[in-house]
Legacy VTK file of the C-alpha trace (Angstrom):
# vtk DataFile Version 3.0
C-alpha trace
ASCII
DATASET POLYDATA
POINTS 86 float
8.445 14.712 5.266
10.287 11.378 4.678
12.762 11.659 2.487
11.437 8.866 0.484
8.493 10.063 -0.122
9.809 12.597 -2.640
10.687 9.817 -4.745
7.341 8.529 -4.789
5.514 7.435 -8.051
1.933 9.007 -6.754
3.477 12.507 -6.140
2.868 13.318 -9.381
-0.773 12.524 -9.378
-4.022 13.552 -7.927
-4.450 12.690 -4.330
-7.574 11.422 -4.764
-6.846 8.299 -6.998
-5.984 6.563 -3.760
-8.797 7.176 -1.886
-11.946 5.556 -4.445
-15.413 6.660 -3.545
-16.401 3.136 -4.577
-14.433 0.642 -3.099
-13.551 -2.565 -5.325
-10.838 -3.490 -8.239
-12.071 -0.837 -10.708
-12.077 1.964 -8.453
-8.934 1.109 -7.346
-6.934 -0.491 -10.512
-5.333 3.360 -11.737
-3.818 3.503 -8.884
-2.250 0.367 -7.912
-0.862 0.454 -11.495
1.004 3.577 -10.834
2.358 1.822 -7.091
3.419 -1.270 -9.161
6.802 0.213 -10.386
7.214 2.558 -7.609
10.712 2.956 -6.795
9.555 3.582 -2.883
6.732 0.872 -2.542
8.308 -1.277 0.597
8.636 2.229 2.348
4.943 3.242 1.987
4.032 -0.420 2.946
6.024 -0.216 5.932
4.336 2.966 6.802
0.991 1.657 6.123
1.315 -1.286 8.028
2.860 -0.076 11.069
2.935 4.082 11.798
-0.076 5.046 9.821
-1.725 2.220 10.542
-4.810 4.012 8.289
-7.361 1.803 7.278
-8.497 3.624 4.323
-6.931 4.050 0.591
-4.342 2.675 -1.222
-1.004 2.218 -0.052
2.124 0.436 -1.494
-0.230 -0.747 -3.832
-2.978 -2.216 -1.598
-6.398 -1.989 -0.030
-7.211 -1.312 3.114
-8.584 -4.765 3.209
-5.271 -6.615 1.801
-3.412 -4.422 4.542
-5.481 -6.324 6.694
-4.709 -9.436 6.173
-0.929 -8.583 5.786
-1.098 -7.228 9.910
-3.157 -11.007 10.525
-0.609 -12.810 8.877
1.981 -11.132 10.547
0.973 -11.857 13.978
1.752 -15.525 12.937
5.225 -16.968 13.121
6.531 -16.739 9.056
6.817 -20.204 8.032
9.579 -21.136 5.781
9.680 -19.796 1.745
6.686 -17.493 3.453
6.477 -14.438 1.001
7.208 -11.391 2.931
5.388 -9.031 0.622
2.471 -9.617 -1.750
LINES 1 87
86 0 1 2 3 4 5 6 7 8 9 10 11 12 13 14 15 16 17 18 19 20 21 22 23 24 25 26 27 28 29 30 31 32 33 34 35 36 37 38 39 40 41 42 43 44 45 46 47 48 49 50 51 52 53 54 55 56 57 58 59 60 61 62 63 64 65 66 67 68 69 70 71 72 73 74 75 76 77 78 79 80 81 82 83 84 85
C-alpha cells in the first residue's frame, strides 16, 4: 500500500461513494466534495492517470470522463500557461 493512501480523505468513508450507480453530477457531488480538500489529491490523480488507468469511479475528484479528457490533453504538448491540474 502506498503510504500516501493512509492520509487520504476517503479512508473514513464508504468506498461505494466513489463508484456511484448512476453517473452524473448528483451522484458524484459528495465524493467530489470530499476529494476537493484531500491532502493527497495529486498523488491520487497520478495513480488514476498513470498506474491504475481505471475508467470507473471517482479519483481525485474527477469522473472517468474528466480523467479521459486529461489523458487526451496530456498527449498534446502543453502550451504556456496551460493548467496542469483542473
